[in-house]
N, C-alpha and C positions, 0 to 999 in steps of 0.2 A: 504494500500500500504506500501511496505517496507520503513523503514527509510533509509537515504543515508549518506554516508561519502563523504565529499569534500576532495579529495586527490590531493596533489600537488607534482609533481616530477620535481625537478630542475636538468636537465641533463646538460652536458657540452655544447651541441648545443642549448639548450633552454628548457623552462619548458613545461610540460604537466599539465593540470588541468582536473580532471575527477570526475564524480559522480559514486560511487561504492556502491553496496548493501552489507549488512552483509554476503551474500552468495557468494561474489566474482564476481558478474556480474558487468561489466563496462557498465553502462547505456549510457554514452557519455564521450568522451575525446577530448579535443582541445589542439593543439600544437602551440607554437610560437617560434621564434628564437631569439638568442642573439649572440653578437659578441665575439671575443676572441682576446686579444692583445698578440702577440708573440714578446718578447723583446730580445735584445742582451744579451748574457751571460746566457741563459737558463730561462729567465723570461717568465711566462705565466699568464696573469691576466684577470679578468672580472670585470665589473662595477656592484656593487650590486643594484644600482638604476635601471639599465637596467633589471636586474633580476625581480625586483618588478613590473616595468612597463609591462614586458612581462607576468608575472603571472596575473596581473590585466586584461590585454587584453584577455588572455585565459579564465579567470574566467568569465568575462562578456559574452564571446561567449557561454560558456557552460550553463550559467544561462538563457540567452535570448533564447537559443535553446531548453530549457526544462522548459516551463511554469509550475509553481506549484512545481517545484523541491526544490526551496529555502526553502519552509516551511517544507520540509521533512528532511532537513539536521540535523543530530544529532551530528556531530563532524567534526573537521578538522584534517587531518593528513598530515605531510610533510615528503618526502624523498628527497635526493639530491645526487649529486656527493660527493664523500668522499675525505678526505685528503686535504682539503682546509682551508684557514685561512682568517677570516674577523676581522680586528681590529676595535673595536667600543669604543666610549667615554661613559661617564657616562649617557648621554642622549640617548644612543642607536644609534648615528649617526656613520656611517663608516668613518674612517679617511684616507683611501686610497682604491685603488681597491682591490678586493679580490685576493689573491694569490691562484691559484688552483693546483690541484694534479699533473699537468705536470711540475710545476716550480721546477727547480733544483738549484736556486741561493744560497740556504742555505747549499750546500754541504761542502764548506770549514769550515763553522761554526759548523755544526754538527760533523764533523770529529774531531774538537778540544775537544768536550765533550765526545767522545767515544774513545779517544786515550789512550795510555799507553805504558810503557816500553816493557813489554812482549805482543806480539800480536798474534791473530788468525784471519785470513781473514781481516786484517787491524784494528781490534778492540783490545783495551787494555783488557787483560784477566780478570783483577779484575772487571772492569766495565761491561764487557760482561757477566760474571757470574751473577752479581747482576741484570742486566736487564733481562736476560733470566729467572732467578729464579722467579722474581716477576711478570713480564709482559707476558712472553712467547716469546718475541721478543726483538728487539733493533732498535734504529733509523737507517734507511738505509743511507749509506754513500753517496748515490746519491743526497741527499738533498731534496727529494720529500715528506717527511712527514711534518705534521704541526709543529712539534717541530723545524724542520729546517727553516720553514718559519718564525717562531717567532724569532729565533736566527738571521736570516738575517735582520729582521726589527730592532732588538735590536742593531746590529752592524752598519748597513748602514743608518738606519733612526731612530736614538736615540730619536729625538723629538716626533716621532709618538709612539715609544715604551712607553715613559714616559706618553704621553697623553692617552694611551689605558687603558680603564677600564676593558674590557674582550676581549680575543681572542676566536673567535667562529668558529666552523665548519659551512659550508654553510647552512645545515639543521637547525642548532641551531640559526643561524642569522635570518632565515625566521621566526622561532618561536618567536624570540625577536620582529620582526616587527609586528607579529600578537598579541602578548600578553603584550609586554613591559617587559617581564621577561627573564633574561639570564640564561640558564642552558644547560647542555650537557647530553646526555644519556650515559649509561655505555659503549655502544659499539661505539658510535660516537667519544668518547674521546680516544679510544684505541691507535690510531696511533700517539698520543702525547707521548706515552711510559712513562707515569707518574703515572699509576695506578697499584695497586697490584691486579692481576687477578687470584691468586691462588685459591681462593674460589669463584666460579661463582655466589654465592648468597651473596657475601660481597665484592664488588668491590669498591675501594676507592683510593684516592691519597696517595702516599707513600712519607714520608719526605726525605728519602735518594735519591729517584729518582728526586724529586724537587731540592734537593741540587746539584746533579750531572748535572742537565739540565741548571742551572743558570737562570731559569725563575722564576719570582716572583709569588708565589702562589696566591696572591690576584688578579692577572690578569687572572686567570683560572676560568671557570664557575663551579658552584656546579653541582652535579650529580643526575640524576633521571633514573628510568627504562624507556625503550622505550614505554611501554604501559601505563605509568602514564599520567594523565591529568596535563598539565603544568599550565593551568589557562584559564579563559575566554578570548575571543577576545576583544580587546580594543574597546570601543564604537565608537571612531572616525575612526578606521580601518573598523569596520563593516559598518559604513555609507559610507566610501570611496569605499568599494567593493560591496555594495548592499546586505549585508548579515544580517540575523537576529542578534540582539544583544545577547551577553551572550553565544555564541556557545563555547563549550569546545574545546580546542586545545590539542591534544594528542602529547606527545613528539616526536613520529615518530623515524625514523632510516635512516642511509645512504643507498645509492642505492644497494650496494652488499647485504645488509641484507634484504631490502624490496624485492629484486629480488628473493632471496631464498624462501621467503614466497609466493610470487606471482607465482613462478614456480610450487608450490605444493610439492617440494622436501624438506619436513620439518622433516622427520624421519632420524635417524642416518644412514649414509652411502648412502643416496639417493642423487646422484649427479645432478647438473645442470650446463649447459654451457650458458654463456651470451656473445653475440657479439653485441656491440653497437659501440660507438667511440673507446672504449677500449674493453677488453675481460677478462673473468675469468672462471675458472672451479673450483667448490668447492662442499663440502657437509658438513652436520653437523656431528660432532663426540662427544663422551661422555667424552673426556679427554683433558687436556692441554698438548701440545707437541710443539716442535720447531725443524725445519730443517734449521739451519743457513746457510748451504752451498747452499741451493736452494731458500732461502728467503720465506720459508713456515712457518706458525705458526697457531695453533688453538687459535682463539680469541673469545671474548664474542659475542654471537649472540643476535638478537632482540627477539628471542624466549626465554622465561624465563628459566634459569637453563641450557642453552645449549652453546656449542662452535661450531664454524665452521672453516674450513680451509681457511685461507686468501691467495689468489693468485691474480695476475694481469698481463695481457699482455698490454703494453702501447698503442699500436695502432693496431686495428683490422679493424672495419668498417671504421675507419679514413683512412685506406690505399685505399679504394675505393673512398672516397671523394678526397683524394690526386690525384688519377689517373684521376678522372673526372675534377677537378678544375685546376690542375697544368700541366696536359699533354694533355688531350683530348679537354678541353674547356678553356684553359688559356686565360686570357685577355691581349693579346699582338698583334704584327703585323700579326700573322697568325690566329687570332681569326676568327671563323666562324660567319657569319651573323645570321644563324639559329642554334638553339641548342634544344635538346630534354629536355623538362621540367623535366621528371622523367626518368632518363637514366638507373636506376637499373634493371627494367624488361628487357631492351634490353641487359644489361650485362648478365642476366640469360640466355637469348636465345643464345647469342654467346658462353657462357661457355658450355651450354648443347650440342652444335654441335661440340665442340672441344674435341679431344681425351684426356682421363685421362692421366695426366703426362705432358700435354702441350708440347709435343715433347722434354721432359726432360729439359724444361726451369724452373728454380727455382727462386721464389721471396722470399726474406727475409723481414718480415714486421716490421723491427726495425727502424721506421722513427723518433722516439723520444727516443732512448735508450730502455732498457728493465728492467723489475722488476723481473719477475719469468719465468723460473727457474734460470735465472741469473740476478743479480742486477748490471747492467752495463749501465751507462748513456751515454757512448761514442760509443756503437755499433750503426751501421746505416744500413738502408735497401738497397736493390738493386735487380736488375735482374742478374741472373747468368746463363751462358751457352747460351747466345743469339747467334743466327746464322742468315744467310741470309734467312733461311726458317721461321724464327719467324715472326708471324703476330700480329696484334693488338689483335685478339681473343686469341692467345696463351698467350699474356701478361695479359689479363684480367683474364683468367682462372688460370694463375700462381699466381695471387694475391689471388684469392679464396683459392687455394691449399696451398699457403704459410702461410696464417692465420691458416689453419687446421694443417699444419706441426708444427706450434708453439704450438697449442693446444695438439698435440700428445706428444711433448717434455714435456709439463707441466703435462700431464696425467700420465706419467711414475712416476714422483716424488709424485704426489698426491696419487697415488695408494700405493706407498711405505709408505707414511705417514699414510694412513688409514689402511695399513696392509692387503689389500684385493683388488681383481679386482672390478672395478666399471663399471657397465653396465646400460642399459636403462637410458641414459643420457637425462634429460629434457633440451630442447633447447629453449632459449628465447632471446629477444632483436631484433633489426631490422634485424640482420643477419638471424634470424630464419624465416623471411618472405620468404626467398629464398629456394624453394624446392631443387634446384640443390646444394646449399651450405649445406643443411641438408644431402643430399646423399654423397657429397664430404667428409663431416666430418665422416659419418658412414664408408666410405671406408678407409679413411686415419687412423682413430682411431681403426678400426676393432671393433666397438662397435655399439649397437643399439641406434639410435637417436630418441627421442620422441619429436616431434614438438608441443609445447604448443599452444593452440588456442589463437589468438590475442596476439602474443608474445611481441609486443612492449608495451603492456599495463601491463606487468608483475609487474613493479615497482609501478604503481598507484594501481593495484589490491592488491599487497602485503601490501602497507602502508594503503590501505583502510581496509583490513582485520585486520591489526594490530590495527588500531584506533577503529574498531568495537569491538575487544576484549577489548580494553582499557575502553570503555564505557559500556561493558557488553552485547553487541548485538551478539557476537559469542564467541567461545572458540578455543584455539589454536589446540586442538585435532580434530577439525572439518575442519581445513583448507585444508587438502589433498583432501577432497571430493569436494572442491569448485573450483578446477582448472581442466579444461578439456584438454585432449590431442587430437590434430586435426589429426595428421598423424604419422606413425611409419616408420622409414627407417632402413633397415637391410644392413649390409656390402655386397658388391658385391665381391665374391671371385675371379672373373676374374681380379680385379684391385689390388689384394693383392701384386703381385710381383712388379709392377711398383712403387707403393707407398712405399713399404719397401726399394726399391733401392734409391728412391729420398729422403726419410726421412733421410737415413744414410748420403747421400751427404749434406743435409740441415744442419745437426749437424756439419759436418766437415767444412762447410763454416764459422761457428762461431769459432770453436776451432782453425782453421788454420789462421784466419784473425783478431782475437780480438786484437792482438798486433798492427796491422796496424790501426784499428779503434781507439785505445787508443792514438797512436801517432798523428793521424790526427785531433782528436776532443777534446783532453785534452787541456784546456786553461791555 
């Protein structure tokens, strides 16, 4: 029987734990949930102890549900939400809640280190040139990168900063819990903007970037490749989790990178679209490049010797969660006594019977600001062009379409960056479970959408394949054969006109109202 990889995927809403074969088959996958603390001033945090408890619960379920699997496990691999920060002491204990990718409290502090007399897009020219030349990017002024998190802690919680031994990404924190060793992979550290990425095969911290950041080098983890074995699982952790002692723990990679592998789109210019809580559209490319004006950069990939285009839409599937929890099933005086446990298939049914274009109702999905193709923490979402004819079904479909409009907005600049038309887009994440959302994306983007089988398992599949490569059970050039496409959706030409019209209006909603958003939401 095949050996197995124990794959852990720590998403924003909670972890998945899966058993994955070296051929990319997900034998079993269990999911648990974690909470999120949204704080005044742009703070968004999670409790690392809650992460670990949820992982332990999911791991127990998957091992109990698969007798005999434990003895077949050959390695552990972790992936997680990216662009987060966990401050740990010398004993590996976290000193505060994890600051996650949605947190923008570091904005004023990162703006100080990127400022200058002569400016482009708010950045000091000399510092901008240095960062772009060495890293391919620069800390976003919205404050959502880990470097901004660290600067926020340094300025607002100096006692925690002084006590911190290492600042770790969430994935690297999990590896610390498993092995007792603190390290970051070359691609997980990227959004700290402290590494010289000019040679994809020789990524390292750069003294000038460290100096400009004002962060102490000794508080940063040493670097390894994503497919390297970090070390064996600690004996006490193996006993706690019911695992065989001595299992190798592979470095692993953040979610965007594992998703690329798990989608099967691993060759240059093969695109994939992910829709979960957030969203992105990306592909691998063979060169380092930056589009500062649309917050796009080619950054190190988990695949050795490769770059990929980094993009992100802040809230995608989260817009449906917002619609469900804050409007349809809010816990208030109008709360219903009964509610549908899984409302998303009902959403699909309502959307499918609603005309394309939602009677020209437009939803903008900027519920927590936006990163790409605009980096603007102050922009906000909304329904536009509501009328007395608008129904709940129109509103639900408008949310589906609004996320697709934002993907089309992003696709334009990704294609310019790649220098070619991108088609046959592999679709993964929870959003890809919706057949109607697949078709809406095909129609709005005017591109063929390839719905990957078991799309919510793309991350665990990806990190499972990565870990299998790390311990010699597969090779990177075999990965594209390990991922199956379930269905293919072609654009419906009958919907081209309405979606062209509404997308043009969608863009104008942003350009004509961004000043209002800035005035209302800038603190």
